[in-house]
C-alpha positions, 0 to 999 in steps of 0.5 A, spaced: 500 501 499 501 507 499 504 510 505 507 516 506 513 515 512 519 518 514 527 515 514 530 522 519 527 528 522 528 534 520 522 539 517 516 536 512 519 535 505 523 529 509 515 526 508 515 521 502 510 517 499 513 508 499 510 503 497 509 498 505 506 492 508 499 493 509 498 493 517 492 488 519 488 490 526 490 486 532 486 484 538 481 491 540 483 493 534 479 495 527 482 497 519 480 501 515 480 503 507 482 510 509 479 516 506 482 522 509 486 525 515 486 530 519 493 533 520 496 536 527 500 539 530 503 534 535 505 530 527 508 537 525 513 535 531 514 529 532 516 529 525 521 534 527 525 530 533 521 535 538 517 530 542 523 524 542 522 524 548 516 522 550 515 517 544 518 513 541 519 513 533 522 508 529 525 509 522 523 509 518 516 511 520 508 514 518 506 518 519 498 522 523 493 519 527 487 522 526 482 518 520 476 516 517 473 510 512 470 503 512 472 497 516 474 492 513 478 489 517 475 486 524 481 485 531 479 479 535 475 481 542 472 487 537 464 487 538 458 492 535 463 494 528 463 490 521 467 490 515 463 496 510 461 500 517 464 508 515 467 509 522 472 516 525 477 514 531 485 514 532 492 510 530 498 510 528 501 513 522 494 514 518 497 517 512 497 510 508 490 507 504 490 502 510 491 503 518 489 501 523 484 505 530 485 503 537 479 507 539 473 509 534 467 511 533 460 510 527 461 516 523 453 520 523 449 521 519 451 528 515 458 528 517 463 528 511 469 522 511 474 530 511 470 533 517 469 527 520 477 526 520 479 532 523 474 530 528 478 526 532 484 528 537 481 536 537 475 533 540 478 528 545 483 533 548 478 539 549 473 534 553 478 533 557 481 540 557 475 541 559 475 537 565 480 538 568 478 547 569 471 543 571 467 550 570 460 551 571 454 554 567 455 561 568 463 562 568 467 564 563 473 560 560 478 565 555 481 560 549 488 563 548 488 559 540 482 558 539 481 558 531 485 552 530 481 545 531 481 544 539 479 551 540 474 549 535 471 544 539 473 546 547 469 553 544 462 550 543 463 544 547 464 549 553 458 554 549 455 548 550 455 547 557 453 555 559 460 557 559 461 564 556 468 563 553 473 570 550 477 567 545 484 569 542 485 570 534 487 573 528 484 579 525 482 576 520 480 570 525 475 573 529 469 572 525 470 565 525 470 565 533 464 569 534 460 565 529 461 560 533 459 563 538 466 565 543 468 574 544 473 574 540 479 579 541 485 579 538 491 575 540 498 578 541 501 586 545 496 589 549 491 582 549 490 581 557 488 589 557 483 588 551 481 580 555 479 585 562 475 590 558 471 584 555 470 580 563 470 585 567 468 580 572 475 577 570 476 570 567 476 563 572 480 559 567 484 560 562 487 554 556 493 556 552 492 552 545 498 555 542 504 556 545 506 563 545 508 566 550 502 567 554 501 563 560 503 570 565 498 574 561 493 567 562 495 566 571 494 575 571 487 575 567 485 567 572 488 570 579 490 562 579 495 557 576 492 552 577 487 555 573 490 555 567 492 549 562 496 549 557 496 543 550 503 547 547 508 551 552 511 545 556 514 551 561 508 553 563 509 547 570 515 553 572 510 558 574 505 554 577 500 552 571 498 545 568 500 542 561 496 537 559 498 532 554 496 525 555 490 523 553 485 521 557 477 517 555 479 516 547 473 512 545 468 517 551 470 524 547 469 520 539 461 518 542 460 524 545 463 527 539 458 524 534 452 526 538 454 533 538 455 533 530 448 529 530 445 534 535 447 540 531 451 542 537 458 542 534 462 542 528 469 542 526 470 546 519 475 543 515 479 548 512 484 545 506 485 539 503 491 535 500 492 528 496 496 525 500 501 525 495 501 532 498 502 529 505 508 534 506 505 541 504 498 539 508 503 539 514 507 546 513 500 549 512 498 546 519 504 548 522 504 556 519 498 557 524 493 562 523 488 557 519 480 557 522 479 549 522 482 543 520 488 542 515 485 535 511 489 529 507 485 524 503 485 518 500 484 515 493 480 510 492 483 504 488 
């Protein structure tokens, strides 16, 4: 089968399309014919070698974790799914014609494979972060870097729970955040003063999704380091804030996200689509930031 691989750490152009042996579903796993795969910031960090202390990589390595497609192999011990079912979920090395998933959910009616492929890591991360800050209806959440995949999910899930969300993004993405239900603010110099003006009664918790050096400002806005959580700034604990990167209930998050989509409460728009052969360009585009929504790679049917 065709798969995107890299044999050394480096920039996106170390990625190449190659012929490799197809994987097979093991105990508790399924295999899919990949129709689309979502690009995450973590993919690029692993490829660049920035995460080698946390994620072991054996070269040559595939890439990607989020995918949607059609089940074509069911491993031992798996129930509730069969060959031919459309699913989305999380696995390894999913930028390929076939991929094995460790966690999945059925694609709800009306959700395209392209958009479904952009759901898994963002929705799991969003549910996990919101569980950590544990806000109640009527409280206020600051989301720094709110227009990407995780931010898009956080804003909608929080708003569905009655939480007020102030989201920061570039000037070009202010309308996008407003449409999601957030109170938008432009990031950059002076953003803390802009947030104070929008939330005169204060901010109850803050999420840093972009790693742009905002931890100190977030702590100043909440008044409590323990209410600030980052997924991108691993120096945050030096200031008393939290870092979150370990997935929790992935299958549960996928099922809840599918249910929210089905009742019209959650969408994660696809901002850019690339063919499998252009996976390097897809990762480069995603790492440049400023996208409103998800970057997705599509796999041609054979």
